[in-house]
C-alpha positions, 0 to 999 in steps of 0.5 A: 500499500504506497503513500507518496507525498505530493504535495503541502498546503504551505502559503510560499513568501518568495520563490525557492530558488535555492531549491530549484538550483539543487534539484537542477543540478542533481538532474544535469548531473545524472544525465551527465554521467549516464551519457558519458560514464568514464568522463571527466564529471563521472570521475570528479563526482565520487562516490563515498568509500565508507571504508577509506572516505576522502574529505571532498567524497562527503560532498560529491557523493550527494550528486551521484544516483544509481538510477532514474528511480532513485533519482525520481524518488528524491527530487519527489521528496526534495520538491515537496519538503525542500521548497517550504525550508528554502522559503524559510531559510533563503536560498544560500542558508538552505544550500548549506544546509542542504550540503551539511546535512548530507555530510552529516548523513555521510560521516553517520554511514561511514562510521557503521558501513564500509559500501560505497554511498551515492544519493541524495537521500542524506540531504533530503533527510535533513530537509525533511526533519527541517520541515517537521521542526518548522511546520509541524501542524501543516497537512501533507497530501499523499497518494494512495495505491490500494485497488483504486487511487486516491489522495489523503491529506494527513498532518506532517508529525504523523507522516514524518515521524509515523511513516517516513522515519519509524516505519520506513527506516526503522521498523520495515528494515528490522521485519525485513531483515533478512532481505538484501537491501542497497538502502542506506538506512544509517545515511537516512537517520543521520540526515533525520537528526542533523535536520532535527536538531539543527532546525530546533538550534536555529529556533532557540537561538532565534536564527530564524524568525519564531513562528507560533506554530513551530515546533519550539513554541509547541513544545514551549507552550506544552511545557508552560501548560504541564508546570501550571497543571503541577501547581496546582494543589492535590490531596494527599493520601488520608492520615489517620487522626493521631491519638490525643485529647478531646479534640475542640469542636468548631463550627465550620464556616460555610463557603460565601454563595455563588452568584447566579453566573458562577453556578451556571459556568459551574453546570456548564462546565460538568455538561462538557465534561460529560460531553452533553454539548446541548445541554452545555450550550443552552446553559452557555445562553443562559449565561450569555443573557445573565452576564455579557462578558463572561466567558468559559475557559479556552476549549470550552468556549470554542467547543460551545461556540462550534455547537452553537455553529452547528445547530444553526444559532448563527448569532449566539455562536459568532458572539462566542468567537468573539467573547474568545477572542476579547478573552484570549487574543493570543490564542493559537487557534485566534486565526481560525477563529476569527475565519469561522467567525467571519464566515457567519457574519458573511454567510449568515448574519448578512453584516459584510462589514463585520465579516471583513473585520474578522476575514482581514485580521484572519490572512495575517495570521493563518499559515495553512494555505486552504484556509487562507483561500478560504479567507480571501475568497469570503472577504472578497465575497464580503467586500462586493456584497458591502459595496453593492449595498452601498458601502464605500471601499477600503482605500489603500 
């Protein structure tokens, strides 16, 4: 059941000239060495002799390929993952990173093998894990052959870590240990390790502009959440009461009564814990009437707003999204929530001006291309509707 990546949902800010150059050089070298097998170029671009490696071979082996299938497979992966990484690093830095990744992969291969090595797989492995570090929440489009040919989208974390690294380079070789293979798994793993480590280091040192959804940001956010949970008081084990004089009886102090809004909030969270979204949404509407400024914790607020939208309570859903944005303006999903609010105001609430405000803000934060396209289409429709109904267009 082959799964082959064919695309990623990322909008590039500039042309990845460095990646195009590397692909062109790889293809040109392959064609030239196939046409002139004993020519000067073939002799100059030596494979890596792992038993007795020469320093220049750590560079030259990266541009040699065994056959058309070897070249084609590598170039597909380089095109899919390399364009986005080149866009983030810049062409010069990207080419240097690519070559350094290939050298690191060659060093790992030479440490465990004594045979010849050719191919860009180690370099591309480094590019692949750098892509994972920079774009962990992006989805990858894959083509699937299983009785029929179809496509599907899966998270980058699942595809790169689960399929490409763990299955293709660790589990599958172990399961097929007795079969002959000329695949340089150790070079792949060396490249993956290099790309991941350098990618994280560049983010940690802020040598690259930080993004709210890069892997280091997600890791740091998870660490803060875990630390916050650990600071919550916990109940210790029950202890036996020590023997002693008769204890003094005191009257317990009653906690101050909670207001109606606090009671409703507690009931809403209880219903959400029981996965009763319908009742939670009904109680939330009562809470909104009682206290227009009340807001739930982050995830519950979005869950209730989503349920209100699904059940066609569009005005209440839009207001719930706006309360979320007012309470949590720096939330990691703020741009997506603005997109949803904008869609509700344009499609169902006949408020194109308000929709445009949310959609413009969403475009500033969305990084997934399909969401950006949707936001842009909705914004264009809202602007056209606003102008047609007598409004004036914005001026730059």
